[in-house]
N, C-alpha and C positions, 0 to 999 in steps of 0.2 A: 332638344338640341341636336339629336341625331339627324333630324330633318335638315337643319342648317348646314351641318358639316359633311353630310353624305354627298359624294359627287357622282356615284353610280346611280343613274336614273331608276333602274330596276329595284335596287336596294332602297332608294329614297321613297319610291312608291309603296314598297312593302312597309316601311316605317310609318308613312303617312296613313296607310290602311289600318295598321295596328293602333295608331293614335286615335283615329276616328271610330273604329269599331270596338276596340278593347279598352284602352287607357282612358279616353275621354268619357265613355259611359260609366266606367268604374268610379271615377271621381265625381263627375257631374251628378250622378244619381245620389251619391252621398251628400254632396253640397245641397242638392235640391231638397232632400229629406231634412237636413239640418235647418235650412231656411224655413221650410214649412213648419217644423217643430218649434221654431222661434217666432211664430206668428206671421210668417211669410214676408218679413221685412228685412232682416239682416242675418248674417251668419252667427253673430254673437251680440247679445245685449240689445239696446234700444237705439243704436245709432251706428253710423259707419265706423268700422274699425279697420286696422291694416289688413285683416283677412278679407274684408269686403273690397278694399281698394285693390289688393292684388288680384282677386278673382275678376273684378270689374274692369281691370286693364288687360289681364291675360286672355280672357275669352274673346273680346272684340279683336284683340291683336291676332289671335289664331284664326279667327273667322275671316278677317280682312286680308292678312298677309298670305295665308295659305288657301284662301277662297273655299273655306269649308264651313258648314253649318253645324255648330255644336249645341246650341240652345234649343233646338226644335222640340226635343222630348223632355225638356226640363223647364217648365213654366215658371217656377219660383226663381231659378237662376236668371232666366230671361228678364223677369220683372225687376229683379234686383239690379241687373246691369242697366236696364232702361232708366230706373229711378236714379241710379248713380250718375248716369250721363246727363240726366235732366236737372240735377241738383244745381242751383245757382252758384254755389261755391265752386263746384267742379267746372262749370262753364266759364266762370271768371278766371280760374287758374289756367284752363286750356287757352283762353284768349290771350293771356299774358305770358304763357310759357315760351321758352326759346323754341324756335322751330328747328326740327331735325332735318338734315338733308335726306333725300330719297334713299331708301335702304335697298341694297341689292344683296341677297343671301349668297349668290354665287361668288361675288367679289369678296365678301367677308370670309367665306369658307376658304377661298384661294389664299387670301392674305394670312389667315390664321394657320393654314397648313404650312405655308412658307416659314412663318415664325416658329412653329413647332419643329420643323425640320432642321432649323438652325441650331437648336439646343441639343 
């Protein structure tokens, strides 16, 4: 969230660098090992759980919204995300889900800062 709310570009770049070089690898390596230890298919059990859903939404969001590559060194995570996105139930949900307006992090941060300043 620091990336979204930071308005200073130098600080925002530092947060992004930390996310890509430190935080992302710390957690993605753990998730990758867990998926591999669970047969390479899921984080927990034999089917998609909320843990899988969260990971499979968060990773593509970060990669798309911030134009960064997170799954390159984590093949089990990448495979899980790809399988999740290819699942017919997920495809059906996406096709019928309400469409969100285009998201602009700068506008959101500005609006939230104004609201926080009022309190």
